[in-house]
C-alpha positions as CSV (number, residue, x, y, z in Angstrom):
1,X,0.7,-12.9,-12.0
2,X,0.4,-11.0,-9.2
3,X,-0.8,-7.9,-7.5
4,X,1.0,-5.2,-5.5
5,X,-0.6,-3.3,-2.8
6,X,1.2,0.0,-1.9
7,X,-0.1,2.3,1.4
8,X,2.0,5.2,0.7
9,X,2.6,8.0,4.0
10,X,4.9,10.5,4.6
11,X,7.8,8.7,5.6
12,X,6.8,5.4,4.8
13,X,5.7,3.2,2.4
14,X,3.6,0.0,3.4
15,X,4.1,-2.9,0.4
16,X,1.8,-6.2,0.2
17,X,1.7,-9.1,-2.5
18,X,-1.3,-11.2,-3.5
19,X,-0.8,-14.7,-4.0
20,X,-0.6,-16.3,-7.6
21,X,-4.2,-17.0,-7.7
22,X,-5.1,-13.5,-7.0
23,X,-7.3,-14.4,-3.6
24,X,-5.1,-13.2,-0.6
25,X,-2.7,-10.5,0.0
26,X,0.1,-10.8,2.4
27,X,1.9,-8.0,4.0
28,X,6.3,-7.9,2.7
29,X,7.7,-4.8,3.8
30,X,7.5,-1.6,5.0
31,X,10.0,1.2,3.1
32,X,11.3,3.8,4.5
33,X,12.5,7.1,3.4
34,X,14.7,10.2,5.7
35,X,12.9,13.0,4.2
36,X,9.3,12.7,2.8
37,X,10.1,14.3,-0.7
38,X,13.4,11.7,-1.6
39,X,11.1,9.2,-3.5
40,X,14.0,7.9,-5.5
41,X,14.5,5.3,-3.1
42,X,11.5,4.3,-2.9
43,X,10.6,4.0,-6.1
44,X,13.6,1.6,-6.8
45,X,12.7,-0.5,-4.1
46,X,9.1,-0.7,-5.8
47,X,11.3,-1.6,-9.1
48,X,13.0,-4.1,-7.9
49,X,9.6,-6.1,-5.7
50,X,7.7,-5.7,-8.6
51,X,10.1,-8.0,-10.7
52,X,11.1,-10.1,-7.9
53,X,7.1,-11.0,-7.6
54,X,6.1,-11.0,-10.9
55,X,3.6,-7.8,-10.1
56,X,1.7,-6.7,-13.1
57,X,-0.7,-4.5,-11.3
58,X,-0.2,-2.3,-8.6
59,X,-3.3,-1.1,-6.5
60,X,-2.2,2.4,-4.2
61,X,-4.3,3.4,-1.2
62,X,-6.2,6.4,-2.2
63,X,-6.6,8.6,1.4
64,X,-9.9,10.2,1.9
65,X,-11.4,12.2,4.3
66,X,-14.5,10.3,5.8
67,X,-16.8,12.5,4.4
68,X,-15.6,11.4,0.8
69,X,-13.7,15.0,0.0
70,X,-9.8,15.4,-0.6
71,X,-7.1,16.1,0.9
72,X,-3.4,17.8,-0.1
73,X,-2.3,13.9,1.2
74,X,-4.6,12.8,-1.6
75,X,-3.3,14.9,-4.4
76,X,0.3,13.5,-3.0
77,X,-1.2,9.9,-3.8
78,X,-2.5,10.8,-6.9
79,X,1.4,11.9,-7.7
80,X,2.8,9.0,-6.1
81,X,0.9,6.2,-8.2
82,X,1.7,8.0,-11.3
83,X,4.9,8.0,-11.0
84,X,5.2,4.6,-9.8
85,X,2.9,3.6,-13.0
86,X,5.4,5.7,-15.2
87,X,8.5,3.9,-13.9
88,X,7.3,0.4,-13.1
89,X,5.4,0.5,-16.3
90,X,2.5,-1.3,-14.4
91,X,-0.9,-0.3,-14.5
92,X,-1.3,1.3,-10.6
93,X,-4.9,1.4,-9.4
94,X,-5.8,4.0,-6.9
95,X,-7.8,2.4,-4.1
96,X,-10.0,3.8,-1.5
97,X,-8.5,3.2,2.3
98,X,-10.3,5.3,4.2
99,X,-9.9,3.7,8.6
100,X,-6.9,0.7,6.9
101,X,-4.0,2.2,9.0
102,X,-7.1,2.4,12.2
103,X,-8.1,-1.1,11.3
104,X,-4.0,-2.3,11.0
105,X,-3.7,-0.8,14.5
106,X,-6.3,-2.8,16.2
107,X,-5.3,-6.2,14.6
108,X,-2.0,-4.9,16.0
109,X,-3.7,-4.3,19.5
110,X,-5.7,-7.5,19.5
111,X,-2.6,-9.1,19.0
112,X,-0.9,-7.5,21.8
113,X,2.0,-6.3,19.9
114,X,3.9,-2.8,21.8
115,X,3.9,0.5,20.5
116,X,7.1,0.5,19.2
117,X,6.1,-3.4,17.5
118,X,3.0,-2.0,15.7
119,X,5.6,1.2,14.5
120,X,7.2,-1.7,12.7
121,X,4.6,-3.2,10.8
122,X,1.0,-1.2,10.9
123,X,2.1,-0.1,7.4
124,X,2.7,-3.1,5.4
125,X,-0.6,-4.7,7.3
126,X,-2.3,-1.1,5.9
127,X,-1.3,-2.1,2.8
128,X,-2.5,-5.6,3.1
129,X,-6.2,-4.5,4.0
130,X,-6.4,-2.1,1.1
131,X,-4.9,-4.7,-1.6
132,X,-6.9,-7.7,0.2
133,X,-9.9,-5.2,-0.7
134,X,-9.6,-4.8,-4.1
135,X,-8.9,-8.8,-4.1
136,X,-12.2,-8.8,-2.8
137,X,-14.5,-6.8,-4.7
138,X,-13.3,-8.4,-8.1
139,X,-14.7,-12.1,-6.8
140,X,-18.0,-9.6,-6.7
141,X,-18.4,-9.1,-9.3
């Protein structure tokens, strides 16, 4: 069994996958689209990755404001997660993703990546941070 982590953004969706022991998260890819509302290929790519990695559960980052309130982006994310669950047939869990992109960006800054290089990987790193947070929470229960 593996768990997939998704960082859903306006034009991208970062993807991470757990190891089979559900201990670590690895960034896999960033799915890019040309228009924010054109999601058919994004869903198809997620379905393919679920089959390829034998994913049984999906964790989708839920963007909330720092004061724990929701925004328009939060509701788009909830809709996206519901569609992913319907399309893949896998349980989908919403997971608080506050500051994960900031954290991913800091990690990439420390690695010395240029702005352009960071843009290529920040979403899949954020997805790995979201997924790792979920995996870690399971170990403390």
